[in-house]
Backbone bond lengths (Angstrom), bond angles and torsions (degrees), N, CA, C in turn:
res aa  C-N    CA-C-N  psi(-1)  N-CA   C-N-CA  omega(-1)  CA-C   N-CA-C  phi
1 M - - - 1.453 - - 1.522 110.27 -
2 A 1.333 116.65 -41.72 1.455 120.78 179.90 1.528 111.23 -64.68
3 R 1.338 116.16 -35.89 1.461 120.28 178.32 1.520 111.07 -65.05
4 I 1.322 117.24 -40.90 1.467 121.33 179.45 1.522 109.83 -64.27
5 N 1.323 118.03 -45.45 1.465 121.39 178.62 1.525 110.89 -61.78
6 L 1.329 116.79 -41.70 1.455 120.98 178.28 1.521 110.30 -63.67
7 L 1.327 117.35 -39.02 1.457 121.89 178.10 1.531 110.12 -63.32
8 Y 1.329 116.99 -46.14 1.466 120.35 178.92 1.525 111.19 -61.65
9 V 1.307 117.53 -43.81 1.468 121.82 179.19 1.521 110.15 -62.77
10 T 1.316 117.36 -42.46 1.464 121.53 -179.65 1.526 110.69 -64.79
11 V 1.321 117.06 -46.71 1.464 120.99 179.17 1.528 110.22 -62.18
12 L 1.302 117.16 -43.91 1.466 121.23 179.03 1.529 110.64 -62.37
13 A 1.302 117.55 -43.71 1.464 121.31 179.06 1.518 111.31 -62.75
14 L 1.326 117.01 -43.41 1.466 120.40 178.16 1.519 111.05 -63.76
15 F 1.325 117.44 -38.50 1.453 121.58 177.73 1.534 110.93 -62.64
16 V 1.314 116.68 -47.82 1.469 121.23 -179.29 1.523 110.88 -62.75
17 V 1.314 117.05 -44.83 1.471 120.91 178.59 1.515 109.76 -63.53
18 G 1.329 117.26 -44.52 1.463 121.28 179.44 1.514 111.82 -62.61
19 L 1.298 116.80 -40.84 1.460 120.64 177.76 1.516 110.67 -61.86
20 G 1.301 116.98 -42.55 1.461 120.76 177.92 1.515 112.41 -64.03
21 V 1.310 116.98 -38.66 1.462 121.01 179.25 1.517 110.68 -67.17
22 W 1.324 117.00 -37.85 1.451 119.93 -178.12 1.519 113.27 -75.94
23 T 1.314 119.63 -31.51 1.453 120.88 -174.47 1.520 113.56 -95.52
24 T 1.298 118.95 -36.09 1.454 120.94 -174.53 1.526 113.97 -64.72
25 P 1.335 120.32 -47.74 1.460 118.86 -179.45 1.517 113.25 -61.40
26 A 1.329 118.05 -38.51 1.462 120.08 179.31 1.524 110.26 -62.11
27 F 1.317 117.09 -44.74 1.456 120.60 179.17 1.520 110.10 -64.95
28 A 1.329 116.92 -39.04 1.464 120.76 177.81 1.519 110.23 -64.10
29 D 1.334 117.13 -39.58 1.465 120.73 176.62 1.519 110.76 -63.56
30 D 1.335 117.25 -41.73 1.462 121.26 179.05 1.526 110.47 -63.41
31 A 1.319 116.53 -41.86 1.464 120.78 178.39 1.531 110.67 -63.95
32 A 1.324 116.63 -40.30 1.469 120.62 179.16 1.522 110.64 -66.80
33 T 1.316 117.18 -40.56 1.469 120.75 177.68 1.524 109.93 -64.54
34 F 1.331 116.59 -43.21 1.461 120.50 178.34 1.525 110.38 -60.24
35 K 1.310 116.25 -45.72 1.464 120.37 -179.46 1.528 110.93 -61.76
36 A 1.323 116.62 -40.97 1.466 121.02 -176.98 1.522 112.89 -75.06
37 K 1.320 118.16 -36.30 1.461 120.91 -171.05 1.524 114.97 -109.27
38 C 1.319 118.52 -23.58 1.467 120.28 -169.05 1.531 114.34 -119.18
39 A 1.332 116.41 -34.89 1.468 120.45 -170.13 1.521 113.90 -62.90
40 M 1.338 117.68 -26.45 1.459 119.30 -179.47 1.538 110.87 -56.87
41 C 1.317 115.98 -39.36 1.468 119.77 179.90 1.527 112.97 -101.48
42 H 1.323 116.30 -38.50 1.463 119.93 -174.49 1.520 113.23 -91.86
43 G 1.328 118.34 -5.30 1.457 122.14 178.62 1.512 112.22 78.19
44 A 1.308 116.10 155.04 1.469 121.33 -178.95 1.525 111.77 -61.50
45 D 1.336 117.02 -30.34 1.462 121.27 -179.27 1.526 112.77 -95.02
46 G 1.347 117.00 0.58 1.457 121.60 179.29 1.510 114.64 82.95
47 K 1.329 117.35 0.66 1.463 120.65 -176.78 1.525 113.17 -91.11
48 G 1.326 116.65 -6.51 1.465 120.90 177.23 1.515 111.95 108.64
49 S 1.320 115.40 128.32 1.462 120.31 174.32 1.522 108.28 -79.21
50 A 1.314 117.26 171.91 1.467 120.80 178.22 1.530 110.13 -59.59
51 V 1.325 116.15 -43.89 1.469 121.06 178.57 1.521 109.67 -64.46
52 G 1.317 116.41 -46.84 1.457 120.68 -178.36 1.512 112.86 -62.61
53 Q 1.312 116.92 -40.04 1.464 119.80 179.59 1.523 110.72 -63.18
54 K 1.335 117.45 -37.21 1.465 120.81 177.30 1.525 111.06 -66.20
55 M 1.329 116.47 -30.28 1.464 121.19 -178.81 1.526 112.52 -89.32
56 G 1.330 117.37 -5.39 1.461 121.47 179.49 1.516 114.48 87.00
57 A 1.335 117.46 23.33 1.469 120.65 178.04 1.526 109.35 -62.45
58 H 1.304 115.09 139.15 1.462 119.99 -178.56 1.518 111.77 -75.27
59 D 1.315 115.09 146.17 1.464 123.92 174.37 1.522 107.22 -80.90
60 F 1.328 116.99 113.06 1.454 120.86 -176.61 1.519 112.84 -67.55
61 T 1.324 118.42 -16.83 1.460 120.62 178.94 1.528 111.68 -87.09
62 S 1.326 117.00 -6.64 1.465 120.96 -176.60 1.527 111.48 -72.34
63 A 1.321 115.18 155.49 1.469 120.94 178.18 1.519 110.70 -62.08
64 D 1.336 117.63 -35.89 1.468 120.66 -179.52 1.523 111.98 -60.20
65 V 1.307 117.11 -42.96 1.460 120.34 179.07 1.518 110.55 -75.01
66 Q 1.315 117.59 -44.33 1.456 120.86 -176.70 1.528 112.76 -65.83
67 K 1.328 118.51 -24.96 1.465 119.43 178.93 1.533 111.89 -82.45
68 M 1.334 117.86 -9.34 1.456 120.64 175.91 1.526 109.24 -66.90
69 S 1.316 115.78 145.76 1.469 119.49 177.59 1.522 109.79 -73.57
70 D 1.320 116.22 162.95 1.458 120.22 176.04 1.525 110.36 -59.56
71 A 1.328 116.62 -37.94 1.465 120.63 179.49 1.530 110.93 -64.05
72 E 1.336 116.88 -40.05 1.463 119.90 178.48 1.525 111.39 -65.57
73 L 1.332 116.85 -44.33 1.464 120.13 178.21 1.525 110.73 -63.16
74 T 1.319 116.69 -42.28 1.463 121.21 177.59 1.523 110.43 -59.68
75 D 1.309 116.49 -42.81 1.464 121.64 -179.62 1.528 111.32 -62.81
76 V 1.328 117.23 -43.56 1.465 121.18 179.53 1.525 110.75 -64.69
77 I 1.323 116.70 -43.55 1.465 119.71 179.58 1.523 110.09 -65.25
78 T 1.313 116.51 -43.01 1.463 120.98 -176.75 1.524 112.17 -69.70
79 K 1.328 116.97 -48.69 1.462 120.99 -173.09 1.526 114.03 -95.65
80 G 1.336 117.06 -17.49 1.454 120.37 -174.18 1.521 110.53 80.38
81 K 1.320 115.83 168.69 1.464 120.22 179.13 1.521 108.03 -164.58
82 N 1.299 116.05 134.64 1.462 122.12 -176.91 1.534 109.42 52.66
83 K 1.317 118.76 -119.08 1.467 121.16 -178.05 1.530 113.30 -86.25
84 M 1.326 116.49 -6.98 1.456 119.24 179.29 1.522 109.78 -78.60
85 P 1.335 117.06 129.52 1.464 119.44 -179.42 1.526 112.46 -75.51
86 S 1.307 115.21 161.34 1.453 122.56 174.31 1.526 109.28 -76.46
87 Y 1.326 115.73 141.45 1.460 120.23 175.33 1.523 111.39 -110.77
88 A 1.340 117.10 12.98 1.462 121.00 174.23 1.526 107.70 -62.79
89 G 1.310 116.07 130.56 1.458 120.73 -179.68 1.524 114.07 81.79
90 K 1.334 116.73 -11.38 1.464 121.08 178.57 1.518 111.27 -103.64
91 L 1.317 115.93 -27.87 1.465 122.04 177.83 1.521 108.72 -125.47
92 Q 1.315 115.95 145.08 1.457 121.39 175.04 1.531 109.21 -74.66
93 E 1.322 116.15 158.09 1.468 121.26 178.65 1.524 111.09 -55.73
94 A 1.326 117.15 -39.30 1.473 121.05 179.64 1.529 110.84 -65.58
95 D 1.333 117.34 -36.31 1.467 120.86 177.85 1.522 110.71 -65.60
96 I 1.321 116.23 -41.66 1.469 120.65 179.58 1.528 110.02 -65.87
97 K 1.311 116.96 -42.29 1.472 120.87 176.91 1.528 109.86 -61.13
98 G 1.328 116.49 -40.87 1.457 120.62 177.25 1.516 112.36 -63.16
99 L 1.337 116.25 -38.65 1.467 119.64 178.05 1.523 111.36 -65.14
100 V 1.322 116.76 -39.26 1.469 120.02 177.41 1.529 109.44 -60.12
101 G 1.311 117.06 -44.96 1.472 120.69 177.13 1.516 111.77 -62.54
102 Y 1.328 116.40 -39.41 1.464 120.81 179.30 1.530 110.17 -65.62
103 I 1.313 117.37 -40.78 1.468 121.54 177.51 1.535 109.61 -62.10
104 R 1.314 117.64 -38.75 1.473 120.88 176.51 1.529 110.72 -61.53
105 Q 1.321 115.97 -41.22 1.473 119.75 179.05 1.524 111.16 -65.95
106 L 1.322 117.47 -37.71 1.468 119.97 177.37 1.525 110.50 -61.07
107 G 1.317 116.66 -36.86 1.464 121.17 178.46 1.514 113.03 -65.79
108 K 1.316 116.86 -29.19 1.467 120.97 179.13 1.514 111.90 -79.07
109 G 1.335 116.76 -20.25 1.458 120.84 -175.97 1.504 114.29 -95.49
110 K 1.322 117.58 18.57 1.469 121.51 -178.27 1.477 108.62 -41.94
């Protein structure tokens, strides 16, 4: 009986550690991409830097941005809009998808 419990605990521990290894680096990569490509205008918290606010950068925590579909956000990042530049050819599709997820997380952290 003790061996079975130890086996379950070991499997559960490996699962939790594995889950952390698989999810944390991707989120860290998304945060690094956001910092490198977006934070200058949108601010580290997504609410807009001083420069970005003067240029009309959207607040990623706002209801207007958060109600946009993932496809709409992807389109804006890829093609650009108004003063925001296009990131087509500058970011991989996976990076853009990661940024959309990161923007969703910023909306939850109001």
